[in-house]
matplotlib code that plots the C-alpha trace (Angstrom):
import matplotlib.pyplot as plt

x = [2.6, -1.1, -2.4, -3.7, -5.7, -5.5, -7.5, -6.3, -8.4, -7.7, -10.4, -13.0, -10.7, -10.4, -7.6, -7.7, -4.3, -3.6, 0.1, 2.2, 6.0, 7.4, 9.5, 8.2, 5.4, 2.9, -0.4, -3.0, -6.5, -4.9, -2.1, 1.5, 1.9, 4.2, 1.5, -1.4, 0.4, 2.0, 3.7, 6.8, 5.3, 2.2, 4.3, 6.7, 3.7, 2.2, 5.5, 6.8, 6.2, 8.2, 11.0, 11.3, 11.4, 13.8, 11.4, 11.1, 11.2, 10.3, 6.5, 4.0, 1.1, -2.3, -4.3, -7.9, -8.6, -11.9, -13.2, -11.6, -8.8, -5.5, -3.6, -6.1, -5.8, -2.0, -2.4, -4.9, -2.5, 0.3, -1.7, -2.8, 0.8, 2.0, -0.6, 0.4, 4.1, 3.3, 1.4, 3.8, 7.1, 7.4, 10.5, 9.2, 6.5, 8.8, 10.2, 6.6, 5.4, 8.3, 7.5, 3.8, 2.7, 0.3, -1.8, -5.1, -5.3, -8.8, -9.1, -12.2, -13.9, -16.2, -19.8, -21.6, -24.1, -27.5, -27.7, -24.0, -22.3, -19.6, -18.7, -17.4, -17.8, -20.7, -22.9, -22.0, -23.5, -25.2, -26.1, -28.3]
y = [8.6, 7.6, 5.1, 6.5, 4.6, 4.7, 2.9, 1.2, -0.4, -2.7, -4.4, -5.4, -5.6, -2.9, -2.7, -0.5, -0.2, 1.2, 2.3, 3.4, 3.6, 0.3, -2.7, -3.7, -6.2, -6.4, -8.3, -9.0, -10.1, -11.5, -13.4, -12.4, -11.0, -13.9, -16.3, -14.4, -13.6, -17.0, -16.6, -14.4, -12.4, -11.3, -10.6, -8.4, -6.5, -5.8, -4.7, -2.7, 0.8, -0.1, -1.7, 1.2, 3.9, 1.9, 2.0, -1.8, -2.5, 1.0, 0.8, -1.6, -2.2, -3.8, -4.5, -5.5, -6.5, -7.6, -8.7, -9.9, -12.5, -12.6, -10.8, -7.9, -7.8, -7.5, -4.5, -2.9, -3.3, -1.8, 1.3, 1.8, 1.5, 4.0, 6.5, 6.1, 6.6, 9.6, 11.4, 10.4, 11.2, 14.5, 13.5, 10.1, 11.4, 11.5, 8.0, 6.6, 8.5, 7.4, 3.8, 4.3, 3.4, 6.3, 5.6, 3.8, 1.0, 1.5, -1.7, -3.6, -6.8, -5.9, -6.8, -9.6, -8.5, -10.1, -12.4, -13.4, -16.0, -13.6, -9.9, -10.1, -13.7, -14.3, -17.4, -19.2, -17.5, -19.7, -18.2, -21.1]
z = [12.5, 12.2, 9.7, 6.5, 3.9, 0.2, -2.6, -5.8, -8.4, -11.3, -13.5, -10.8, -7.9, -5.2, -2.7, 0.4, 2.2, 5.7, 5.8, 8.7, 9.4, 10.6, 9.9, 6.5, 7.4, 4.6, 5.4, 2.6, 3.9, 7.1, 5.3, 4.7, 1.2, 0.1, 1.0, -0.6, -3.9, -4.2, -7.6, -8.0, -10.8, -8.8, -5.7, -7.8, -9.3, -5.9, -4.3, -7.3, -5.9, -2.8, -4.8, -7.3, -4.6, -2.4, 0.6, 1.0, 4.8, 5.9, 6.2, 7.7, 5.3, 6.0, 2.8, 2.4, -1.2, -2.8, -6.2, -9.3, -9.7, -8.1, -10.8, -10.9, -7.1, -7.4, -9.7, -7.4, -4.4, -6.6, -7.4, -3.8, -2.6, -5.3, -4.2, -0.5, -1.2, -3.4, -0.6, 2.1, 0.4, -1.6, -3.7, -5.0, -7.4, -10.4, -9.9, -9.6, -12.6, -14.8, -14.0, -14.8, -11.3, -10.7, -13.7, -13.2, -15.8, -17.0, -19.2, -18.2, -19.6, -22.5, -21.8, -23.6, -26.2, -26.8, -29.9, -29.5, -27.4, -26.1, -26.3, -29.9, -31.0, -33.3, -33.8, -37.0, -40.1, -42.7, -46.1, -47.1]

ax = plt.figure().add_subplot(projection="3d")
ax.plot(x, y, z, "-o")
ax.set_aspect("equal")
plt.show()
């Protein structure tokens, strides 16, 4: 089977994955996934679609991820993997949907407004 690519996004991170049938090797930006997402929580988030659908160890995945922080990148990888599994396996859509893995999390950082130090914080108000 030829490699297909899928895109996942979270906050300002974008992950593009190339997936093909194989032994379960997952490489993120040239490093093994365990090395790139060094905390257990981030690793679990990134691999969640494979774990939920019980396909861990059946696909070789090459990931290029850019932008944002490591947690946002883990979320982006998760969405891209979920989209890939959904298109490659007909019966897995319901499982992914029930776990909320096919939904793009659209929460973004609110922009800073002029006349304020941050997005919502105001400078101290003085009546007199």
